[in-house]
Each structure stands twice: as structure tokens, then as C-alpha cells.
C-alpha positions as CSV (number, residue, x, y, z in Angstrom):
1,M,6.8,-50.0,-27.6
2,K,4.7,-51.0,-24.5
3,R,1.2,-49.6,-24.6
4,R,-1.4,-49.5,-21.8
5,G,-5.2,-49.3,-22.1
6,K,-7.0,-46.3,-23.5
7,G,-5.7,-43.2,-21.7
8,G,-2.9,-45.2,-20.1
9,G,-0.1,-43.9,-22.3
10,S,3.0,-45.8,-23.5
11,V,6.6,-46.5,-22.8
12,F,9.1,-46.9,-25.7
13,Y,12.8,-46.6,-26.4
14,H,13.9,-43.7,-28.6
15,E,16.9,-44.9,-30.7
16,G,17.9,-41.4,-31.8
17,K,18.2,-40.0,-28.3
18,G,19.2,-43.3,-26.6
19,K,16.5,-42.7,-23.9
20,W,13.4,-44.4,-22.7
21,V,10.3,-42.3,-23.2
22,A,7.2,-42.1,-21.1
23,Q,4.4,-40.7,-23.3
24,L,0.8,-39.7,-22.3
25,T,-1.8,-38.3,-24.7
26,W,-5.3,-37.0,-23.8
27,V,-7.9,-34.6,-25.0
28,D,-8.3,-31.4,-23.0
29,P,-12.1,-31.1,-22.2
30,A,-11.9,-27.4,-22.1
31,T,-10.5,-26.8,-25.6
32,G,-11.1,-30.2,-27.3
33,R,-7.4,-30.2,-28.3
34,K,-5.2,-33.2,-28.1
35,V,-2.4,-32.8,-25.5
36,K,0.8,-34.9,-25.4
37,R,3.3,-35.1,-22.6
38,E,6.6,-36.9,-22.8
39,K,9.4,-37.5,-20.3
40,H,12.8,-38.9,-21.2
41,C,14.4,-41.4,-18.7
42,A,17.6,-43.4,-18.5
43,T,16.0,-46.8,-17.8
44,R,12.7,-48.5,-18.7
45,R,11.8,-48.8,-15.0
46,E,12.2,-45.0,-14.6
47,A,10.0,-44.4,-17.6
48,E,7.3,-46.7,-16.4
49,Q,7.3,-44.9,-13.0
50,A,7.2,-41.5,-14.8
51,L,4.2,-42.6,-16.9
52,A,2.4,-43.9,-13.8
53,D,3.0,-40.5,-12.1
54,M,1.7,-38.6,-15.2
55,V,-1.4,-40.8,-15.4
56,A,-2.1,-40.2,-11.7
57,A,-1.5,-36.4,-12.0
58,Q,-3.7,-36.2,-15.1
59,A,-6.5,-38.0,-13.3
60,R,-6.4,-35.5,-10.4
61,G,-6.3,-32.5,-12.8
62,L,-2.8,-31.6,-12.0
63,L,-1.2,-32.3,-15.3
64,T,-1.8,-29.0,-17.0
65,D,-1.9,-28.2,-20.7
66,P,1.5,-26.8,-21.8
67,S,1.0,-23.0,-21.8
68,R,3.0,-20.1,-23.3
69,L,2.1,-18.0,-20.3
70,T,5.4,-16.6,-19.0
71,V,6.3,-15.9,-15.4
72,R,6.3,-12.1,-16.1
73,D,2.9,-12.1,-17.7
74,F,1.4,-14.1,-14.9
75,A,3.1,-11.8,-12.3
76,L,1.4,-8.8,-14.0
77,E,-2.0,-10.5,-13.8
78,Y,-1.3,-11.4,-10.2
79,L,-0.6,-7.8,-9.3
80,R,-3.7,-6.6,-11.1
81,R,-5.7,-9.1,-9.2
82,L,-4.4,-7.9,-5.9
83,E,-5.5,-4.4,-6.8
84,K,-9.0,-5.5,-7.7
85,E,-9.2,-7.4,-4.4
86,G,-8.7,-4.1,-2.6
87,L,-5.2,-4.7,-1.2
88,R,-3.7,-1.5,0.2
89,P,-1.8,0.6,-2.5
90,N,1.4,0.5,-0.4
91,S,1.2,-3.2,-0.1
92,I,0.8,-3.6,-3.8
93,R,3.8,-1.3,-4.4
94,L,5.9,-3.3,-2.0
95,A,4.9,-6.6,-3.7
96,Q,5.8,-5.2,-7.1
97,E,9.2,-3.8,-5.9
98,E,10.1,-7.1,-4.2
99,L,9.0,-9.2,-7.2
100,A,11.0,-6.9,-9.5
101,H,14.2,-7.9,-7.8
102,A,13.6,-11.4,-9.2
103,L,11.7,-10.2,-12.3
104,P,13.4,-7.0,-13.5
105,S,11.2,-6.8,-16.6
106,L,8.2,-5.9,-14.3
107,K,9.8,-2.4,-14.1
108,D,11.7,-2.4,-17.5
109,P,10.2,-4.6,-20.2
110,K,13.6,-4.6,-22.0
111,A,15.6,-5.7,-18.9
112,H,17.5,-9.0,-18.8
113,D,15.1,-11.3,-17.1
114,P,15.7,-15.0,-17.5
115,L,13.1,-16.1,-15.0
116,G,10.5,-13.7,-16.2
117,R,10.7,-14.9,-19.8
118,M,10.4,-18.5,-18.9
119,R,7.1,-20.3,-19.3
120,L,5.4,-20.6,-16.0
121,Q,5.2,-24.4,-16.1
122,E,8.9,-24.7,-16.9
123,V,10.2,-23.2,-13.7
124,K,12.0,-25.5,-11.2
125,P,13.4,-24.9,-7.8
126,V,16.9,-24.6,-9.3
127,H,15.7,-21.6,-11.4
128,V,14.3,-19.9,-8.3
129,R,17.5,-20.6,-6.4
130,G,19.6,-19.1,-9.2
131,V,17.7,-15.9,-9.3
132,L,17.9,-15.5,-5.5
133,D,21.7,-16.0,-5.7
134,R,21.8,-13.2,-8.3
135,V,19.9,-10.9,-6.0
136,M,22.3,-11.7,-3.2
137,E,25.3,-11.1,-5.4
138,A,23.9,-7.7,-6.4
139,G,24.5,-6.7,-2.8
140,Y,21.0,-6.9,-1.3
141,A,20.7,-7.8,2.4
142,P,19.6,-11.4,3.3
143,R,16.4,-10.0,4.7
144,T,15.6,-8.5,1.2
145,V,16.4,-11.8,-0.4
146,G,14.0,-13.5,2.0
147,R,11.3,-11.1,1.1
148,V,11.8,-11.8,-2.6
149,L,11.5,-15.5,-1.9
150,M,8.3,-14.9,0.0
151,R,6.8,-13.0,-2.9
152,L,7.8,-15.8,-5.4
153,K,6.2,-18.4,-3.1
154,A,3.0,-16.4,-3.1
155,L,3.1,-15.9,-6.8
156,F,3.4,-19.6,-7.6
157,R,1.0,-20.5,-4.8
158,E,-1.6,-18.5,-6.8
159,A,-0.7,-20.3,-10.0
160,L,-1.1,-23.6,-8.2
161,R,-4.5,-22.7,-7.0
162,L,-5.5,-21.8,-10.5
163,E,-4.1,-25.2,-11.7
164,L,-1.6,-23.5,-14.0
165,V,1.3,-25.4,-12.5
166,A,1.5,-28.9,-10.9
167,R,3.8,-27.7,-8.0
168,N,5.2,-24.6,-6.4
169,P,8.9,-24.5,-7.4
170,A,9.6,-21.8,-4.8
171,E,8.5,-23.9,-1.8
172,A,11.6,-26.1,-1.9
173,V,14.0,-23.2,-1.7
174,R,15.3,-21.8,1.6
175,V,17.1,-18.6,2.5
176,R,18.9,-18.6,5.8
177,L,20.2,-15.5,7.5
178,P,24.0,-15.5,8.2
179,K,24.9,-16.1,11.8
180,G,24.4,-12.9,13.8
181,E,22.2,-11.4,11.0
182,K,18.9,-9.9,12.3
183,A,15.8,-9.1,10.2
184,A,15.4,-5.8,12.1
185,R,17.5,-3.8,14.5
186,A,16.4,-3.1,18.0
187,L,18.1,-0.1,19.5
188,E,19.6,-0.4,23.0
189,P,18.2,2.1,25.7
190,E,21.4,4.2,25.5
191,E,21.0,4.4,21.6
192,V,17.4,5.4,22.0
193,A,18.5,8.2,24.4
194,R,21.1,9.5,21.9
195,L,18.5,9.4,19.1
196,L,16.0,11.4,21.1
197,E,18.7,13.9,22.2
198,A,19.5,14.5,18.5
199,A,15.8,14.9,17.8
200,E,15.4,17.5,20.5
201,A,18.3,19.5,19.0
202,S,16.7,19.3,15.5
203,R,14.8,22.2,14.0
204,S,11.5,20.3,13.5
205,K,9.6,20.0,16.8
206,D,6.8,18.1,15.1
207,M,9.1,15.5,13.5
208,A,10.8,15.1,16.9
209,L,7.5,14.6,18.6
210,L,6.4,12.0,15.9
211,L,9.7,10.1,16.4
212,R,9.1,9.9,20.2
213,L,5.4,8.8,19.6
214,M,6.6,5.9,17.3
215,L,9.3,4.9,19.8
216,E,6.9,4.9,22.7
217,T,3.8,3.3,21.1
218,G,5.2,1.0,18.3
219,L,2.9,2.6,15.7
220,R,3.7,1.9,12.0
221,R,5.0,4.9,10.0
222,G,1.8,5.2,8.0
223,E,-0.4,5.0,11.1
224,A,1.6,7.8,12.8
225,L,1.6,10.1,9.8
226,A,-2.2,9.8,9.4
227,L,-2.9,11.0,12.9
228,Q,-4.7,14.3,13.5
229,W,-4.8,16.0,16.8
230,G,-8.5,15.0,16.9
231,D,-7.4,11.4,17.1
232,L,-5.7,12.0,20.4
233,D,-7.7,12.0,23.6
234,L,-5.3,13.8,25.9
235,E,-7.7,13.7,28.8
236,K,-7.9,9.9,28.8
237,G,-4.3,9.6,27.6
238,E,-4.8,7.5,24.5
239,V,-4.7,7.7,20.7
240,R,-7.1,6.2,18.2
241,V,-5.5,4.4,15.2
242,W,-8.0,4.0,12.4
243,R,-6.2,4.6,9.0
244,S,-2.8,4.9,7.4
245,W,-1.0,7.4,5.1
246,T,0.9,5.6,2.4
247,K,2.6,6.4,-0.9
248,A,1.4,4.7,-4.1
249,G,2.3,5.7,-7.7
250,G,4.4,8.6,-6.4
251,K,1.5,10.1,-4.5
252,G,0.3,10.0,-0.9
253,A,-3.0,8.4,-0.1
254,F,-5.1,7.3,2.9
255,S,-5.8,3.6,3.2
256,E,-7.3,1.1,5.7
257,P,-4.9,-0.2,8.3
258,K,-2.9,-3.3,7.5
259,T,-5.2,-5.7,9.4
260,P,-8.7,-5.4,11.0
261,T,-7.0,-5.5,14.4
262,A,-4.8,-2.6,13.4
263,K,-7.8,-0.4,14.2
264,R,-7.1,0.1,17.9
265,V,-6.8,2.5,20.8
266,V,-3.3,2.8,22.2
267,P,-2.5,4.3,25.6
268,L,0.1,7.1,25.8
269,P,2.9,7.0,28.4
270,R,2.9,9.9,30.8
271,G,6.0,11.6,29.6
272,L,4.8,11.5,26.0
273,L,1.4,12.7,27.0
274,L,2.8,15.8,28.8
275,R,4.8,16.7,25.6
276,L,1.7,16.3,23.4
277,Q,-0.3,18.5,25.8
278,A,2.4,21.2,25.7
279,R,2.5,21.1,21.9
280,R,-1.3,21.4,21.7
281,E,-1.3,24.4,24.1
282,E,1.2,26.1,21.7
283,L,-1.1,25.6,18.8
284,L,-4.2,26.8,20.8
285,E,-2.5,30.1,21.3
286,R,-3.2,31.0,17.7
287,L,-5.9,28.5,16.6
288,T,-9.3,27.4,17.9
289,L,-9.8,23.9,19.4
290,E,-11.7,22.8,16.3
291,E,-9.0,24.0,14.0
292,V,-6.3,22.2,15.9
293,A,-8.3,19.0,15.9
294,G,-8.3,19.0,12.1
295,L,-4.5,19.4,11.9
296,F,-2.1,16.5,11.4
297,L,0.6,16.0,13.9
298,V,3.2,16.7,11.2
299,G,2.3,18.7,8.1
300,G,-0.6,20.8,9.3
301,D,-3.5,20.6,6.8
302,R,-2.0,17.6,4.9
303,P,0.3,14.7,6.0
304,V,3.9,14.9,5.0
305,D,5.3,12.7,2.3
306,P,6.2,9.3,3.9
307,D,9.7,9.6,2.5
308,S,10.3,12.8,4.3
309,F,10.3,11.0,7.7
310,N,12.7,8.4,6.3
311,H,15.1,11.1,5.3
312,Y,14.7,12.8,8.7
313,L,15.4,9.6,10.6
314,R,18.5,8.8,8.4
315,R,20.1,12.2,9.0
316,L,19.2,12.1,12.7
317,A,20.8,8.6,13.2
318,E,23.9,9.7,11.4
319,R,24.1,12.8,13.7
320,A,23.7,10.6,16.8
321,G,26.4,8.2,15.6
322,L,24.1,5.3,15.3
323,G,24.8,4.3,11.7
324,R,21.8,3.1,9.7
325,V,18.5,3.1,11.5
326,R,15.3,2.2,9.5
327,V,11.8,3.3,10.2
328,H,10.7,-0.2,11.0
329,D,13.6,-0.4,13.6
330,L,11.6,2.0,15.8
331,R,8.6,-0.3,16.0
332,H,11.0,-3.3,16.5
333,T,12.7,-1.4,19.3
334,W,9.5,-0.7,21.1
335,A,8.4,-4.4,20.9
336,T,11.8,-5.7,22.0
337,L,12.0,-3.3,25.0
338,A,8.4,-4.1,26.0
339,L,8.9,-7.9,25.9
340,S,12.2,-7.7,27.7
341,R,10.5,-5.9,30.5
342,G,7.9,-8.5,31.0
343,I,4.9,-7.0,29.2
344,P,2.7,-10.0,28.2
345,L,2.9,-11.2,24.6
346,E,-0.8,-10.7,24.1
347,V,-0.6,-7.0,25.2
348,V,2.4,-6.4,22.9
349,S,0.6,-8.0,20.0
350,E,-2.5,-5.9,20.6
351,R,-0.5,-2.7,20.8
352,L,1.3,-3.5,17.6
353,G,-2.0,-4.2,15.8
354,H,-0.9,-7.7,14.8
355,A,-3.6,-10.0,13.5
356,S,-2.9,-12.5,16.3
357,P,-0.3,-13.1,19.1
358,T,1.0,-16.0,16.9
359,I,2.5,-13.5,14.5
360,T,4.2,-11.6,17.3
361,L,5.5,-14.8,18.7
362,G,7.0,-15.8,15.3
363,V,8.9,-12.5,15.1
364,Y,10.1,-12.3,18.7
365,R,10.4,-16.0,19.6
366,H,14.2,-15.7,20.0
367,L,13.8,-12.9,22.5
368,L,11.2,-14.7,24.6
369,E,13.3,-17.9,24.6
370,E,16.2,-15.8,26.0
371,E,14.0,-14.3,28.7
372,R,12.5,-17.7,29.6
373,R,15.9,-19.1,30.5
374,G,15.8,-17.0,33.6
375,Y,12.5,-18.5,34.8
376,V,13.5,-21.5,36.9
377,L,11.8,-23.1,39.9
378,D,14.3,-24.0,42.6
379,L,12.5,-26.2,45.2
380,E,15.3,-25.6,47.7
381,D,14.3,-21.9,47.7
382,L,10.6,-22.8,47.9
383,L,10.7,-25.4,50.6
384,Y,13.7,-24.3,52.7
385,P,13.9,-20.5,52.3
386,A,15.5,-19.9,55.8
387,T,18.2,-22.5,55.2
388,R,19.1,-20.9,51.8
389,A,19.1,-17.5,53.3
390,K,21.8,-18.5,55.9
391,A,23.9,-20.1,53.2
């Protein structure tokens, strides 16, 4: 056995296992308990390097006391902490649903959950990769798998901040979309026309109007559902977005917008403005101006269930022969069409309510790169326009 000084650990050969062992022992100042860490290596040099790494990590406070805390238990604590920090109910619900793809026991404690039952400190990148592969094999889209990985990264990032783990095992894992796969679908102008035609033929005028509003402004579903007629200034031609209608725990509830910049005033296109004015005039035939102002665009005295619009859009898209169209695709369509027609990135970001143009750029970088290929400066055209014209 080769020993270092006090607190330096030791390196020795284990006859029974035929391995070199790096061993470090210290006293946890928080509990007063003696803690021992061992690592088995093939050679003495590897063991000595492993010991040096452990000593350095322990000195920096990164070598945590082995804990029985499981990934599932920490995930439950993490979700409760998000709720205490005031995260929007819908955001918490989405976080739980996406984490549950990797940790099924979050929804059903008896479910088969290899990762959830592992100790938090035992998880390695290979375990994260394995659970993502199982999610993919279950038939979920690559975009969903990417969201699951994002949640696992955030979960272990919190554990790292709390010094419960020495590294984030999810950071080393990557999920790449297959060639041609897009995170969201942007409808072509002809597809938008077909969808709107199907909406005009539907029985619900208010749902059709809400669909057109989302397509022409890029509002999120919750933002659009929370709108009352009093939020629209039809004289100025703008709408004030200041809250969201979401679903949490099976019930609808109002919440703050997703980001501070999501509280915004959005101008209304002329065609949409005329339709809104006509619809308000219909309501004013039987109600006072004050009564109309308190009504929601869809639902009257109370916003409709968020899922109702999802079902409406699905049926509408099938009727229009468009296949599957998701609610977020409407917002993505507006942003794509706006950028492709030269509306500045900063304006698009502001209308979408993004926290910054950087976020918008990250989502639509591919589109902007395609558009920029057409921006070239030809000196021949600039310096000799007459000659080029004759040619």
C-alpha cells in the first residue's frame, strides 16, 4: 500500500479483485461522519491519477457524500421548488410531463423506472442516453426526445448547483433531428388559405376568428384565449396582451405571461381589424358596450378550455387536407412568413413576446441564412449600371 500524507488517501493492490484501488477517506464537516471513496483501476498509474483527481475534487467541495437520494425523489423536490418559485402552472405541468417520459414513476410510483430509481450520484451519460433511446423507441418524435433531454439537463444542473453531484451527466448527451425533420411546421400561404376557408365554413364564428387572430399576430394559445373584447382597441387597431389562460391540474387558470416582454401591445392587420369590428357590432345589437368589453373573444363570460381549441384545430386541419397541424405551428407560421417577407428580426421578436431577439434568432436562424444568400453586392451593377442594362 502506498499512503500519502494526512488527507492524501492511498493507493493499493486488491488481490481478490485483481485491481488497483484509489482510496480517499475524510470527515464530513456537516455531519461529522467519516466518508470513504474508492475507485478501482487497471493499473497503478491510473489509480494514482484517480486519487489525485479525488483529492482535488474533495478540496473544491465537489466530492459529495454518497447519498441515497434517488433521481425520482430529487425530481419531485425540483418540481415542488419550481412551484414555490412562482413558475406558471402550465410550465410546471409541461416540465412534469416531459420529465415523466424519462422518469415514468413521476406519474405512476409503481411504473418500471430504471433511471428514477437510481441514486442521483450514480447516473452517468450512458444512463441518460439509454433512457432517451427508450423514449425514441416508444414512438415519440425527435422534438419530444429533445425536450426530455432539455428537462434532464435542467434537473441535473440544479443538483450540481446544490453540490449533490460532481457533474451533470446529461450535458454530454446530444439529440440530433433526422435530416429534414423540423421542430415545428410552418404552413405555406396556400395551406393557410385552405385552413382559413375551412374555418369560415365551420359553425363556430368565434373559434374561426380566434384562429385568424393567432395566424395574423403570432400570439400564443394561452394569450389569445385570455383576451376579452376590452383588451382590443379597435379604433387604434391594436390588442393588449397582459395575461394567459392555461390548464393546470385539469382546471383552467389565469397566469402571468411567459416572460416580462410577453406583456405587449400588438398591432392588428387591416383585414383582421375589419372582421373584429364586424363581430363586435353583432354583439352590440343585443348587449351594451360595457357588457361586450367584459366578454372573452371565445367562451363569453369564461374562456374556453385550452384543449377545446386543440381539438377544433385538429378537425379543421383534417377537413382542409393538411394532415396534422399543432397549435404552436400557427405561431411558427406567422414568424416564418414575417421573416421571409423582410420584417426585421427585432420587430418579429417583439411581436412574439420573446425575451430577446437572440431567442428568435436561435429558432429561425436557418430561415434567415436562406434569405441572406440572396443579399449580394455586385460592383458591376453598382459602378456600371448602364453597361449591365445593355447586356
